[in-house]
C-alpha positions in Angstrom: 81.8 112.6 88.4 83.3 109.2 88.9 81.6 106.8 91.2 83.2 105.2 94.2 83.8 101.6 93.9 83.8 100.3 97.4 85.9 101.5 100.3 83.8 104.6 101.0 85.5 105.0 104.4 88.9 105.4 102.6 87.6 108.1 100.3 85.9 110.0 103.2 89.3 109.8 104.9 90.9 111.4 101.9 88.2 114.1 101.7 88.7 115.0 105.3 92.3 115.8 104.3 91.3 118.0 101.4 91.7 115.5 98.7 88.9 114.5 96.3 89.9 112.0 93.6 86.3 111.4 92.5 86.4 114.2 90.0 89.4 112.8 88.2 89.0 109.3 86.7 92.7 108.8 86.4 93.4 109.6 90.0 90.5 107.4 91.2 91.8 104.4 89.3 95.3 105.1 90.6 94.0 105.2 94.2 92.1 101.9 93.6 95.4 100.3 92.6 97.3 101.9 95.5 94.7 100.5 97.9 94.2 97.1 96.3 95.4 94.1 98.4 98.8 92.7 97.4 97.2 89.5 96.2 95.3 91.6 93.6 97.9 94.3 92.8 101.3 94.2 94.4 103.3 96.6 92.2 102.1 99.9 90.9 103.9 102.0 88.3 102.9 105.6 87.8 104.8 107.6 85.2 103.2 111.0 85.1 104.2 114.7 84.7 104.8 117.0 87.6 101.8 118.3 89.6 99.5 115.4 88.9 99.4 114.3 92.5 101.2 111.0 92.0 103.5 111.3 95.1 101.0 112.9 97.4 98.3 110.3 96.7 100.8 107.4 97.1 102.0 108.7 100.5 98.4 109.2 101.6 97.4 105.7 100.5 100.4 104.2 102.3 99.9 106.2 105.5 96.2 105.1 105.6 97.3 101.4 105.1 99.8 101.7 107.9 97.3 103.6 110.2 94.7 100.8 109.9 97.3 98.0 110.3 97.5 96.5 106.8 101.2 97.2 106.7 103.7 97.7 109.5 105.6 100.6 108.0 105.8 103.1 105.1 109.2 103.1 103.3 110.0 106.1 101.1 113.0 105.9 98.8 114.7 108.5 96.8 118.0 108.8 94.9 120.0 111.6 96.4 123.4 110.7 95.2 123.3 112.4 91.7 123.1 115.8 93.4 126.6 115.2 94.8 126.2 117.5 97.8 125.0 115.3 100.6 128.5 115.2 102.1 128.5 119.0 102.6 125.2 119.1 104.4 125.4 119.2 108.2 124.3 116.4 110.5 123.9 112.7 110.3 122.7 110.7 107.3 119.0 111.3 108.3 119.7 115.1 108.5 121.5 115.1 105.1 118.6 113.3 103.4 115.8 115.3 104.9 115.8 118.1 102.3 115.1 115.4 99.6 112.3 113.9 101.6 110.0 117.0 101.7 107.3 115.4 99.4 107.0 112.7 102.1 107.0 115.2 105.0 104.4 117.4 103.3 102.0 114.6 102.5 102.2 113.2 106.0 101.5 116.7 107.3 98.2 116.4 105.4 97.4 113.2 107.3 98.2 114.8 110.7 100.4 117.7 111.7 103.7 116.4 113.1 103.1 112.8 111.8 106.5 112.6 110.1 108.3 113.3 113.4 106.0 111.0 115.3 106.2 108.0 112.9 110.0 108.2 112.3 110.6 107.7 116.0 110.4 104.3 117.7 107.9 103.9 120.5 110.0 102.1 123.1 107.1 102.1 125.7 105.1 99.9 123.3 108.2 98.2 121.8 107.1 99.5 118.3 109.7 100.4 115.6 109.3 103.5 113.5 106.3 103.5 111.2 108.1 105.6 108.5 111.5 105.1 107.0 112.9 107.7 104.6 115.9 106.2 102.9 118.4 107.1 100.1 119.2 104.5 97.6 122.8 104.7 98.9 121.7 102.8 102.1 119.3 100.1 100.9 121.6 97.3 100.0 121.4 94.4 102.4 118.0 95.4 103.8 115.0 93.1 103.9 111.4 94.6 104.0 108.4 92.7 105.2 104.8 94.0 105.5 105.9 97.3 104.2 104.3 99.9 101.9 107.3 100.8 99.7 107.4 104.0 97.6 110.2 104.6 95.1 109.9 108.3 94.2 111.5 110.2 91.4 112.4 106.8 90.0 113.4 108.3 86.6 116.7 109.2 88.3 117.5 105.7 89.6 120.0 103.7 87.8 119.3 100.1 86.9 121.2 98.6 89.8 119.4 100.9 92.3 116.0 99.9 91.0 117.0 96.2 91.1 118.3 96.5 94.6 115.2 98.2 95.8 112.8 95.7 94.3 114.8 92.7 95.5 114.5 94.0 99.1 110.8 93.4 99.1 109.0 90.3 100.3 105.7 89.3 98.7 103.7 90.9 101.6 105.0 94.3 100.5 103.2 96.8 98.3 105.6 98.5 95.9 104.8 101.8 94.2 107.2 103.2 91.6 106.8 106.9 90.7 108.5 109.1 88.1 108.4 111.5 85.3 110.4 110.8 82.2 110.3 114.6 81.5 112.6 115.3 84.4 115.9 113.6 85.2 118.4 114.7 87.9 120.9 112.0 87.1 123.0 113.1 84.2 125.1 110.0 84.2 122.1 107.7 83.8 122.9 104.9 81.3 120.4 104.0 78.6 119.9 100.6 77.0 118.5 100.5 73.5 117.5 104.2 74.1 115.5 103.3 77.2 116.1 104.6 80.7 116.3 102.2 83.7 112.8 103.1 84.7 111.5 102.3 81.2 113.4 99.1 81.2 111.8 97.9 84.4 108.4 99.0 83.2 109.0 96.8 80.1 110.3 94.0 82.3 107.1 94.0 84.4 104.8 94.5 81.5 102.0 91.9 81.3 103.0 90.4 84.6 100.2 89.5 87.1 99.6 91.7 90.1 101.1 94.8 88.3 99.2 98.0 87.4 100.4 100.9 85.3 99.0 104.4 85.5 99.6 107.7 83.7 98.0 110.8 85.3 97.3 113.7 82.9 96.2 116.8 84.8 98.8 119.1 86.3 96.9 120.8 89.2 99.7 123.4 89.8 98.5 125.5 86.9 99.4 126.5 83.3 102.9 127.8 84.1 104.1 124.5 85.7 102.4 122.6 82.9 104.0 124.7 80.2 107.4 124.5 81.8 107.2 120.7 81.8 106.9 120.8 78.0 110.3 122.5 77.5 111.6 119.6 75.4 109.1 120.6 72.7 110.9 123.9 72.3 114.3 122.3 72.6 113.4 120.0 69.7 112.2 122.9 67.6 115.4 124.8 68.2 117.5 121.8 67.4 115.6 121.4 64.1 116.6 124.9 63.1 120.3 124.1 63.3 
């Protein structure tokens, strides 16, 4: 079993919510980067297969940091445009985006039931803005984020301009966490450069830079079926080789 390296209160907080990263060295090291101060690690990249906990752990880490006051808000960003059906969903923009924000909602429910609804509303009695913003990449241009814990989820589907726009919104007092799986891509129009996706290009761009950490989680905790399904490209390559 991995040993805790400081911050016992944080890990007890996780355990109270049914999450124990101490038995998985990869998850523990990932949490340490997620919780590191921005002057130690400001940007975290986690490219990992489905079911490894990358999104849940990032949201939990961000929620804790907002809860204790290290950051003012948690910003969760996803690319919803490639699915091309937002315009046919009922309601305002926040209602149209909600189906794509379920990983955020689910993780916040682990922190406290109803927390998503509570934190996405402004507290006018205390003159406090919302503590959570769930945003599509379609609406981030022109924004400026300060003292925010920023999560870019499913980043393998972002195009180069969307990633650039998101990163350039962040001041140096922001924590920026980029999550994705190169095995799964919802954006069929994604442009590659030298065979690399935009996520891979930015990972190369930030390689060897200070204050940046890279993680790759291995264990799919959803089980063998999910794990095997995620390896479909192996079978595709075998079939292509028979042609």
